[in-house]
Structures are given as structure tokens and as C-alpha cells.
N, C-alpha and C positions, 0 to 999 in steps of 0.2 A: 865332711861330714858325711856319714851314712845313715840313711833313715830307712827303719822299717816298719810297718803297719801289721797290727793282728787284728782282724775283724773276727767277733765273736758269734757264731750262728747254731749255738747249740740249745738253747733255750725252746722249752716246747710252749710257752706261753698261753698258761692256764685260763688266763683271764679274758682271753680273746673269744671263749666259749668252746662249743663243740666243734671242732674243726677237723678234718681228715689229715690237714698238714700242718707243721708248725708254722707260726705268723710270718716269719724272713721268708719263707718260699711262697706265700700266698701272692698273687699278682696284683700289683698297682699299675693300671695305665697299660696293660698287656706285658708287663714284666714283672718276675719276682721281686719283692721288696729288698733283698741281699743285694741284687744287679746293682741299686743306685749308690748303696753305701762302699760297693767295691771299685765302681767307676769313678768315684770321686778319688780313691787313692791312685788308681790306674792312671788317671789324668794329673795328678801331681806328680812332683818330684820325688817319689817313692823308690828305694832301690829293691825293697823285699816285703812281700806281702803274705802272709799266712791267713788262711780261713780256717776257723777251727769249727769243727760240728760236732754233732752229736753221735755217740757210738753206735754203729748199725747204717749211719746215713752216708759214709764216706764214698762210695760209688755213685750214690744218686747226686751227692753235692758235685763230685766230680765232674759228671756228665752235664749237671747244669751249667757249671763254670766254663766248660768247653764249649757250650753252646753259645756264651756270651763273644766269643772270639776275640778276648782280649788282647793286647798287643803286650802284655807283661805276664809272666809266668806268675800264677798263684799256687802257693802250697797249700795242701790238703791236711790238717791236723784234727787228731780225735781228742776231744773234749772230755771233762769228768762230770763227777755227779753236781758239784757247785761251781758257780761261775769263776772263783778263783782257783779252781782245778784246771780249768780251760785255759785261763790265762797263762798259768804257768805252763800248761802244753804248749801254747802257742809261742812262750817265750823260750822253752827249750828247743823250738824248731827254729829258729832265729841264727844264722850262721855268721853274719858279719854285719853289724850295726853300732853306731854310737849312740843314737836316739831311737826310742819306740813309741808309736802312736796306737793306743789301744781304745777300740772303738766297738759298740754295740751294732750289730747286723741290723737291728731293728730299727735303727736312725738312718733313715733312708734320705735325708735333707742335709747332711754334712756336705760342705764343698771344698772347692780350692780356696776361696776366701778366708773360711774358719781354718783351713790347715793351714795356710800361709801364715796369719796371724799367729798360730801356736808355735810355727817354727820359728819366726822371728823372735818370740820370748824365749824359745829354749837356746838362743844365743847367749842369754843373760842368766837363766835360770835352769835347774837341774829338774826340775818338777813343774810342769804347766799344765792346766786342766781347764777345759771348755765350761763356761758357766753362765748364767744370767741373772740378773738382779731380781728377787722374787716380787710378785706385784701384788701380791696379797699379805694381808696382816695375819703374823702367825701366833698360835698360842700354845703355851706350854700347860699340859694336863697332867692331872696325878692319875693313878691306876681307876680311879672312878668317873674319870671327865670332868673332872673340878678344874677350873681354869686357875693355874699357880702364877705364871707370869707373862708378859707381852714382851718378848725381845723387840729391839730397834729393828726395823724394817730395812734400814739402810745397811745393816752389816750383813743381811741374809741374801744368800745365793741359792740358785738351784742348779745342781750338778748336772753335767752334760758329759757326754763323750764327743770327740776323742780327749783323752788324758794321755799326756805325753811327759816321758822321763829319759834321762841317761839311762842307757841299758844297763850298764853293770850294776847300777844302784837298784833299780827296779827289780831286776833278776835276783840280787841277793836279798831283797825284802821279801820277795816271794818265797825263795828257798827257806828263807826263815820261817814263815808263815806255815809252809808244808811241813816242815820239820817239828814244829810246835803246835801243829794244829788241834790234837786233843786237848791241849790245855786252853788254846784262844777258845774252842768251842764250850768247854766246861764252864769258861766264864761268862757265858752269855753273849760274847761278842758277836755281831752280826755283821759280815764283810759285804758292803753295798756298793763300794766301788774301789778303784785300783789306789786313790790318792790315801784312801785309808789305811791299804797296808803298809804306804811309806810312814803314815803317821805312828803306825803301831811299831815299826822297826827300825825308824831312824829318827834324826832330829833336822831333816831337810825341810827349807823352806818350799811351800808350794804355793806357786803364782796362779792366780785367778786370771783368765784370758776371756774376753766377750765372746760368746759363741753366738748363738741367734735363737730366736723365739718360735723360729720355725724348725728348728734342730729337734724335731718332737721325737719321741719313743713311740712306736706304734706297740700300744697293749691292749686296747680295747676296740670293739667294732666301732666305737664314734670316732676314734682315732683314724680310721681309715677313711671315713667320709671327708674329715679334714685334710688327710693327707692327698685324695683325690683332687681336692679344691687347690693343693699347693702344685701338685703336679700340672695341673690345667695351666697354672699361671708361670710356669717353666717350660723351658725347651729342653728334651732328652734326644 
């Protein structure tokens, strides 16, 4: 079984505020945030790694990755306007894989344990995604902010990445999305994760796998403070 990983690093992170560089290249404990995400896959039994960056950032990102001196080759690909364009660009760069793990580069605390659990589940399922049970009560509201219902918290999960799939299956689903993009957009469908693409274009069972509450996505300045605390509790 050959595994590939796609690490997405093309977002601009507008909720981070007025910063000169994208959030995934900001430093955390002396290293760019993207370093930690890449290192987790480099240290794992992954055969092929593709890093998808924003258009115009290719040379900067290539030089940055070279500075990490990883012992695995990391291919650089150019992303698109939307996240799903970038995922598709990464899928098109993969040369030989049976399974693929897709990860947001702004989640620096993915680790070998999470990746290992996902790979174990991939032996039985074609689609496995990292997630954690929600700790909060969730309310469904109408357009005026009026509560309509309260779903059972026991059935609610917060989605994370990596999200992992049989390669040919997710490639086919993303190809169909790109082909029908205009229709999907016209229906107001907002593609927010990879599992959703599979839900739209197949009837494949998607298995949730325990991620970690520390596997946070760095989105706002407050997240950086928490991330620093987590870094201090780990050894890199």
C-alpha cells in the first residue's frame, strides 16, 4: 500500500489580521507553522508528499522547504482560487499512490499517532477523516437568529484534517466537482472539507476517526498564543 500526503498552504488567513505574510509561514517557536505539519508526514511512513502553495509563492516556498533539510522530497504545486482547486491541483501531482491524506498546513499539531490511527482505519474503509466530539451544545437557528432546534450533542463531531481516502475514489470525486463547478456554486453549496466532496459525488461510507483536541487550526491571533503553549509542552 502506497500513501501520499497533500499539505495545503495556499490560504491567506484574513482572520489573522493585518500580517505581512500568510499565517502558515508565520513563526512558531522559531520555525514556520508549515514546518510542523510537513515534519509529521516526513516522519511517518508516507511515500509521496505534495505541498500546495498560492500562485506566486512557489519560489519562496521551495526555498523555505529546502531550508528544512528534510530527508524526503517534497513536491511543490500551485493552488487555485478556492480550497478545492488547490486540493485538485495536489491530486493531479501525485504519481503513484493507493491512499492519500489531505491536510491543512495551518494545523501544525498533527502527529504520527493521529496519522497512524487514520492509516489503520484505511485498511477497512475507503474514506476516513480525523474528528473530535463537540464539547459544546449546538443550536440550529433561522436567518433571524431564532433557535429552531437543538441536535443531540452525542452525534456531533468537529471535523479536522488529515482526511484520508482511496486515491482513485477521491480523485474521481474532485474531477466531477471541477467539471460541474458552475452548477455546484449556483446551488449555493459551500465546499468546506474533502469528505463533503465525496458525499456529493459518491455514496461511499465515511468513517470518523479520533483526532485530537490539540490538533487545532491556527486561524486567529488567539490561536497563536495557545499554539505556543502547546509547543512549549512538546519537544521538536
